[in-house]
C-alpha positions as CSV (number, residue, x, y, z in Angstrom):
1,X,20.9,7.7,4.2
2,X,19.9,4.9,6.8
3,X,23.2,5.6,8.7
4,X,22.2,9.6,8.9
5,X,18.9,8.7,11.1
6,X,19.6,8.5,14.7
7,X,18.5,6.0,17.1
8,X,16.5,8.1,19.1
9,X,14.4,9.3,16.2
10,X,13.7,5.7,15.6
11,X,12.6,4.7,19.2
12,X,15.3,2.6,19.9
13,X,17.8,3.3,22.6
14,X,21.6,3.3,21.4
15,X,22.0,0.0,23.6
16,X,18.8,-1.9,21.6
17,X,20.9,0.2,18.3
18,X,24.2,-1.6,19.0
19,X,23.6,-5.0,20.5
20,X,20.1,-5.6,18.2
21,X,22.7,-8.7,16.0
22,X,25.8,-8.7,17.5
23,X,25.3,-12.3,19.0
24,X,23.9,-14.2,15.7
25,X,26.2,-12.5,13.2
26,X,28.4,-15.9,11.7
27,X,24.9,-17.9,11.7
28,X,23.4,-14.6,9.9
29,X,26.2,-14.1,7.6
30,X,26.0,-18.0,6.3
31,X,22.0,-17.3,5.9
32,X,22.3,-14.5,4.3
33,X,24.9,-16.4,1.8
34,X,22.1,-19.2,1.1
35,X,19.4,-16.7,0.8
36,X,21.6,-14.9,-1.6
37,X,22.4,-18.2,-3.7
38,X,18.9,-19.7,-3.6
39,X,17.3,-16.2,-4.8
40,X,19.7,-15.8,-7.6
41,X,19.4,-19.9,-8.8
42,X,15.5,-18.6,-8.7
43,X,15.9,-15.4,-10.8
44,X,14.8,-17.2,-14.3
45,X,11.8,-19.1,-12.6
46,X,10.7,-15.6,-10.9
47,X,10.9,-13.8,-13.9
48,X,9.1,-16.3,-15.8
49,X,6.1,-15.9,-13.3
50,X,6.2,-11.8,-13.1
51,X,5.5,-12.1,-17.0
52,X,2.8,-14.8,-16.5
53,X,0.9,-12.4,-14.0
54,X,1.8,-9.3,-16.1
55,X,0.2,-11.3,-19.2
56,X,-2.5,-12.0,-17.1
57,X,-4.0,-9.2,-14.7
58,X,-7.3,-9.3,-13.0
59,X,-9.3,-6.3,-11.6
60,X,-10.2,-6.3,-7.9
61,X,-12.0,-9.1,-6.1
62,X,-11.4,-10.8,-9.7
63,X,-8.6,-12.3,-8.9
64,X,-9.3,-15.8,-9.7
65,X,-6.9,-17.0,-12.1
66,X,-4.2,-14.8,-10.0
67,X,-5.1,-16.7,-7.1
68,X,-5.5,-20.6,-8.4
69,X,-1.9,-19.7,-9.8
70,X,-0.2,-18.6,-6.4
71,X,-1.9,-20.9,-4.9
72,X,-0.6,-23.9,-7.1
73,X,2.9,-21.8,-6.9
74,X,3.1,-22.4,-3.2
75,X,1.7,-25.6,-3.0
76,X,4.7,-26.8,-5.1
77,X,6.9,-25.4,-2.7
78,X,5.1,-27.6,0.6
79,X,3.0,-24.8,2.0
80,X,0.0,-25.4,3.5
81,X,-2.3,-23.6,1.2
82,X,-6.0,-22.0,2.0
83,X,-7.6,-20.7,-0.9
84,X,-10.6,-18.5,-0.6
85,X,-9.5,-16.5,2.2
86,X,-11.1,-12.9,1.9
87,X,-13.1,-13.9,-1.4
88,X,-10.1,-14.1,-3.7
89,X,-7.2,-14.4,-1.7
90,X,-4.7,-16.9,-0.5
91,X,-2.7,-18.3,2.5
92,X,0.2,-20.2,2.4
93,X,1.9,-21.4,5.6
94,X,5.2,-22.0,6.4
95,X,6.0,-24.0,9.2
96,X,9.7,-23.4,10.8
97,X,10.9,-25.2,14.3
98,X,8.6,-23.3,15.9
99,X,11.1,-22.9,18.8
100,X,10.1,-19.2,19.2
101,X,6.5,-19.1,19.4
102,X,6.2,-15.5,17.3
103,X,4.4,-15.9,14.0
104,X,5.2,-13.4,10.9
105,X,3.1,-12.5,8.2
106,X,4.2,-11.6,4.6
107,X,1.9,-9.7,3.0
108,X,1.8,-9.0,-0.8
109,X,-1.2,-7.8,-3.4
110,X,-2.2,-9.5,-6.8
111,X,-5.2,-7.0,-8.2
112,X,-4.8,-5.1,-11.4
113,X,-6.4,-1.7,-12.4
114,X,-8.7,-0.8,-15.2
115,X,-6.2,0.9,-17.4
116,X,-5.6,-0.2,-20.9
117,X,-1.4,-1.0,-21.2
118,X,0.2,1.3,-23.6
119,X,3.7,-0.2,-23.2
120,X,5.9,-2.2,-26.1
121,X,6.7,-5.4,-23.5
122,X,6.0,-8.6,-25.3
123,X,4.6,-9.8,-22.4
124,X,2.0,-6.6,-22.3
125,X,-1.5,-7.4,-20.6
126,X,-4.0,-9.6,-23.0
127,X,-6.8,-8.4,-21.2
128,X,-8.3,-5.8,-23.0
129,X,-8.6,-2.6,-20.5
130,X,-7.0,-4.5,-17.5
131,X,-2.7,-3.8,-16.6
132,X,-0.6,-4.1,-13.7
133,X,0.2,-0.2,-13.8
134,X,0.8,-0.5,-9.9
135,X,3.8,-3.2,-9.8
136,X,1.3,-5.9,-8.0
137,X,2.6,-8.3,-10.4
138,X,5.7,-7.7,-9.1
139,X,4.6,-7.7,-5.2
140,X,3.2,-11.3,-5.8
141,X,6.4,-12.7,-7.3
142,X,8.4,-11.0,-4.5
143,X,6.0,-12.8,-2.3
144,X,6.1,-16.1,-4.0
145,X,10.1,-15.8,-4.1
146,X,10.8,-15.7,-0.6
147,X,8.3,-18.6,-0.2
148,X,10.4,-20.5,-2.4
149,X,13.6,-19.4,-0.6
150,X,12.5,-19.8,3.3
151,X,11.0,-23.1,2.3
152,X,14.3,-24.5,1.2
153,X,15.7,-23.3,4.7
154,X,12.5,-23.7,7.2
155,X,14.6,-26.2,9.3
156,X,16.7,-22.7,10.5
157,X,13.6,-21.0,11.1
158,X,13.0,-20.5,14.9
159,X,9.2,-19.8,14.0
160,X,6.4,-19.9,11.3
161,X,5.0,-17.6,8.5
162,X,2.4,-16.8,6.8
163,X,2.2,-15.5,3.3
164,X,-0.7,-13.6,2.7
165,X,-1.5,-12.9,-1.3
166,X,-4.1,-10.1,-0.7
167,X,-6.9,-9.2,-3.3
168,X,-8.8,-6.1,-3.5
169,X,-6.0,-3.5,-2.9
170,X,-7.0,-1.1,-5.3
171,X,-10.4,-0.5,-3.9
172,X,-9.0,-1.0,-0.5
173,X,-11.2,-3.9,0.1
174,X,-9.5,-6.7,0.2
175,X,-7.0,-6.4,3.6
176,X,-10.6,-6.0,5.7
177,X,-12.0,-9.1,3.5
178,X,-9.1,-11.2,4.5
179,X,-9.1,-10.0,8.3
180,X,-12.8,-11.1,8.2
181,X,-12.1,-14.7,7.2
182,X,-9.2,-14.9,10.1
183,X,-6.5,-14.6,8.2
184,X,-4.0,-13.0,10.8
185,X,-5.2,-14.7,13.3
186,X,-2.2,-15.7,15.9
187,X,0.1,-13.4,13.7
188,X,2.5,-11.2,15.6
189,X,4.3,-9.0,13.2
190,X,3.8,-7.9,9.4
191,X,6.7,-7.3,6.8
192,X,5.1,-6.0,3.4
193,X,6.5,-3.9,0.2
194,X,5.4,-1.6,-2.8
195,X,7.2,-0.7,-5.9
196,X,8.4,2.8,-6.7
197,X,9.3,3.7,-9.6
198,X,11.6,6.8,-8.7
199,X,13.7,5.1,-7.2
200,X,16.4,2.9,-8.7
201,X,16.2,-0.8,-9.2
202,X,19.2,-2.7,-6.8
203,X,17.8,-0.1,-3.9
204,X,14.6,-0.1,-1.4
205,X,14.0,2.4,0.9
206,X,12.4,2.3,4.4
207,X,10.4,5.2,6.4
208,X,10.1,5.2,10.2
209,X,6.4,6.3,11.0
210,X,3.9,7.7,8.6
211,X,4.4,6.5,5.8
212,X,1.0,6.7,3.6
213,X,-2.3,8.8,4.5
214,X,-5.4,7.8,5.4
215,X,-7.7,8.1,2.8
216,X,-11.4,9.0,3.4
217,X,-14.3,9.6,0.6
218,X,-16.9,11.8,0.2
219,X,-20.2,12.3,-1.5
220,X,-21.9,15.9,-1.2
221,X,-25.5,16.7,-2.9
222,X,-26.5,20.5,-3.0
223,X,-30.2,20.7,-3.0
224,X,-31.4,23.8,-4.5
225,X,-34.3,24.8,-6.3
226,X,-35.0,24.8,-10.3
227,X,-35.7,28.1,-12.4
228,X,-35.6,30.0,-15.4
229,X,-31.4,30.9,-16.2
230,X,-33.2,34.6,-17.0
231,X,-34.8,34.8,-13.3
232,X,-32.4,33.6,-11.0
233,X,-33.4,35.2,-8.0
234,X,-36.5,33.1,-8.3
235,X,-34.3,29.9,-8.2
236,X,-31.8,28.4,-5.6
237,X,-28.6,27.8,-7.4
238,X,-27.2,24.4,-6.6
239,X,-24.6,24.6,-9.2
240,X,-23.1,28.9,-7.8
241,X,-23.4,27.1,-4.4
242,X,-21.7,23.8,-5.0
243,X,-19.0,26.1,-6.8
244,X,-18.8,28.2,-3.4
245,X,-18.3,25.1,-1.4
246,X,-15.5,23.5,-3.4
247,X,-13.1,26.9,-3.3
248,X,-14.1,27.4,0.4
249,X,-13.1,23.8,1.4
250,X,-9.8,24.8,-0.8
251,X,-9.3,27.9,1.3
252,X,-10.2,27.1,4.6
253,X,-7.6,24.5,4.8
254,X,-4.6,26.6,4.5
255,X,-6.2,29.0,7.0
256,X,-8.0,26.1,9.3
257,X,-5.6,23.5,9.8
258,X,-2.3,23.1,10.5
259,X,0.3,23.1,7.8
260,X,2.5,20.7,9.3
261,X,0.1,18.3,9.8
262,X,-1.5,18.2,5.6
263,X,-5.0,17.9,4.7
264,X,-5.8,17.3,0.5
265,X,-9.1,17.0,-0.7
266,X,-9.7,17.0,-3.9
267,X,-13.3,17.0,-5.8
268,X,-13.0,14.5,-8.3
269,X,-16.4,14.3,-10.1
270,X,-19.1,16.6,-9.7
271,X,-22.7,16.4,-12.1
272,X,-25.7,18.5,-12.3
273,X,-28.4,20.5,-14.4
274,X,-30.3,19.6,-16.9
275,X,-30.1,22.3,-19.5
276,X,-28.0,25.5,-20.4
277,X,-31.0,27.7,-19.6
278,X,-32.2,26.1,-16.4
279,X,-30.9,26.9,-13.3
280,X,-29.7,23.2,-11.2
281,X,-31.6,22.3,-8.5
282,X,-29.2,19.7,-7.4
283,X,-25.5,19.0,-7.8
284,X,-23.7,15.7,-6.7
285,X,-19.8,16.0,-6.1
286,X,-17.5,13.1,-5.0
287,X,-14.2,13.6,-4.0
288,X,-11.1,12.4,-1.9
289,X,-9.8,13.2,1.6
290,X,-6.5,12.5,2.8
291,X,-4.6,13.0,5.8
292,X,-1.7,11.9,8.3
293,X,-2.2,12.5,11.4
294,X,-4.6,11.0,13.5
295,X,-6.3,14.3,15.1
296,X,-6.5,16.1,12.0
297,X,-8.2,12.9,10.7
298,X,-10.6,12.1,13.3
299,X,-12.4,15.7,12.9
300,X,-12.5,16.2,9.2
301,X,-15.8,15.4,8.5
302,X,-17.7,17.9,11.1
303,X,-15.2,20.5,9.8
304,X,-16.4,19.8,6.2
305,X,-19.8,20.0,7.3
306,X,-19.4,23.0,9.2
307,X,-18.3,24.9,6.1
308,X,-20.8,23.5,3.5
309,X,-24.1,24.7,6.4
310,X,-22.3,27.8,6.6
311,X,-22.6,28.6,2.8
312,X,-25.9,26.9,2.3
313,X,-27.9,28.1,5.0
314,X,-27.9,31.9,4.0
315,X,-29.0,31.3,0.2
316,X,-31.8,28.8,1.5
317,X,-30.2,25.4,0.2
318,X,-29.7,22.0,1.6
319,X,-26.9,19.5,1.8
320,X,-26.5,15.9,2.2
321,X,-23.0,14.9,3.1
322,X,-21.9,11.1,3.3
323,X,-18.5,11.1,4.7
324,X,-16.9,7.6,4.4
325,X,-14.1,6.8,6.4
326,X,-11.6,4.9,4.3
327,X,-8.3,3.3,5.4
328,X,-6.2,4.7,8.0
329,X,-2.5,5.8,7.8
330,X,0.2,3.0,7.4
331,X,2.4,3.6,10.6
332,X,5.8,1.8,10.0
333,X,6.4,0.1,13.7
334,X,10.3,1.5,14.3
335,X,11.3,-2.1,15.4
336,X,10.2,-3.6,12.1
337,X,11.3,-0.6,10.4
338,X,14.8,-0.9,11.3
339,X,14.8,-5.0,11.0
340,X,14.3,-4.1,7.2
341,X,16.8,-1.7,7.1
342,X,19.4,-3.5,8.8
343,X,19.2,-6.7,6.8
344,X,18.8,-4.7,3.7
345,X,22.0,-3.0,4.5
346,X,23.8,-6.1,4.8
347,X,22.1,-7.9,1.9
348,X,22.3,-5.0,-0.5
349,X,25.3,-2.6,1.0
350,X,24.6,0.9,2.4
351,X,24.3,2.5,-0.6
352,X,21.4,0.9,-1.3
353,X,19.3,2.0,1.1
354,X,17.4,5.2,2.3
355,X,15.2,6.3,4.8
356,X,12.3,8.3,2.8
357,X,12.4,12.0,4.4
358,X,8.6,12.3,4.0
359,X,5.3,9.6,3.7
360,X,2.9,10.0,0.6
361,X,-0.3,10.9,0.5
362,X,-1.6,7.9,-1.6
363,X,-3.3,5.0,0.6
364,X,-2.5,1.7,1.3
365,X,-5.5,-1.0,3.3
366,X,-2.2,-2.6,4.5
367,X,-3.0,-0.5,7.6
368,X,-5.9,-2.2,8.3
369,X,-3.3,-4.8,8.8
370,X,-1.4,-2.8,11.9
371,X,-4.0,-2.0,13.9
372,X,-3.7,-5.8,14.8
373,X,-0.1,-6.5,15.0
374,X,2.9,-3.8,14.2
375,X,4.5,-3.9,11.0
376,X,6.3,-2.0,8.1
377,X,6.5,-2.0,4.6
378,X,9.3,-1.0,2.4
379,X,9.9,0.5,-1.0
380,X,11.1,-1.3,-3.9
381,X,13.2,0.4,-6.3
382,X,12.1,-0.4,-9.7
383,X,13.7,2.3,-11.8
384,X,15.2,2.1,-14.8
385,X,18.5,3.5,-15.7
386,X,18.8,6.2,-18.6
387,X,14.8,5.4,-19.2
388,X,11.9,7.5,-18.5
389,X,9.9,6.2,-15.4
390,X,6.3,7.0,-15.4
391,X,4.7,6.9,-12.4
392,X,2.2,4.3,-10.5
393,X,-1.1,3.8,-12.7
394,X,0.5,5.5,-15.9
395,X,-0.3,3.2,-19.1
396,X,3.2,3.0,-19.9
397,X,4.2,2.4,-16.4
398,X,7.4,-0.5,-16.7
399,X,9.2,-1.9,-13.7
400,X,12.9,-3.3,-13.8
401,X,13.0,-7.0,-13.0
402,X,16.2,-7.3,-11.9
403,X,14.0,-5.5,-8.8
404,X,12.5,-8.7,-8.0
405,X,15.6,-10.2,-6.8
406,X,16.2,-7.3,-4.3
407,X,13.2,-7.7,-3.0
408,X,13.1,-11.7,-2.5
409,X,16.2,-11.4,-0.5
410,X,15.4,-7.9,1.6
411,X,12.1,-9.9,2.2
412,X,13.7,-13.1,2.8
413,X,16.7,-12.0,5.1
414,X,14.7,-9.9,6.9
415,X,12.0,-12.5,7.9
416,X,15.1,-15.1,8.9
417,X,16.5,-11.8,11.4
418,X,12.9,-11.3,12.6
419,X,13.5,-14.3,15.2
420,X,16.8,-13.1,15.6
421,X,16.1,-9.5,17.6
422,X,16.8,-9.2,20.7
423,X,13.4,-8.3,22.0
424,X,10.2,-8.6,20.8
425,X,9.0,-6.7,18.2
């Protein structure tokens, strides 16, 4: 639980921990009550929004209707809205009193997955082969709900909030698009959220340090020489060499990398050969490489190429390796993570807030925002009590909608508390 994590482990001194919110307690108690009441009154509208989004999912980079819908909701709250930021992204600016120059950004993503939904929901996807199987409909609703709540309380906000509704997270492109369009200019800190079906609805979890892995892509072509299947000595068998490469890479991970700094290499696609009795002259493999530590991440391309070259050379094969850097690890800032943890404990109760003991080897392009300013992402529990909770990206994934209220209260209260911190995050 959050109370079991030492302040030293979070990067804070005991003094900072003890006095973080002390001088603002009466005001914060009043604000929390107002946030909870506003969020509760908005609950039916938020369910309506979520179900609309779930009914009409759109793939990465194609979120045109979703963006227009989001922009309409933000405009109705009196926010200054910009559409088409980062292709299909939306920005909503909420101006507070501006007595504090720090500007906070709240980022949520909007895209769906190319998955055919197999739930029995009345509001199941109407777009064939497209589904909100990763909870981005919940994320977008939490972002909109937070904007609706804070818009009612703008006279109490010392600074301004920028809401970033990001496209194309599932292909790890949208954050880069928005950054290139100037979406984060002037931002001092970021907060974000991602649903988690293994955490029960009504609860959240935070993680100090690495939350997700760096994720890279590789495409490796093994080039041999074709020949008759009955005379392998006259050919260079690309399939056999490719098999050696895959096996050696998997074995070498356990013997050449620190086991406390994990690496996961998965070859998920392989093609080669033209006939069963012809030795293949070419094999193409595509895969993903995941890691958590910057030092390990930095040397992975060279490590992979050394192994491939060492296998190909003795057999006279050639190769072409295209190693594509993806997104780095999401590394949560300790002070902003404490902000989320403390705010959620006060809003939800200590028993509903936990600290994740380990990171995920999934990837999140939220990490790209964190190269420009500190930030933190929390996990929002959407697990349904007494039900089978399918994992993310599953065609039967369902989320407990009561989690929306939990997410809005946590995010809105954390946003308000951001300006109450004794020192800059």
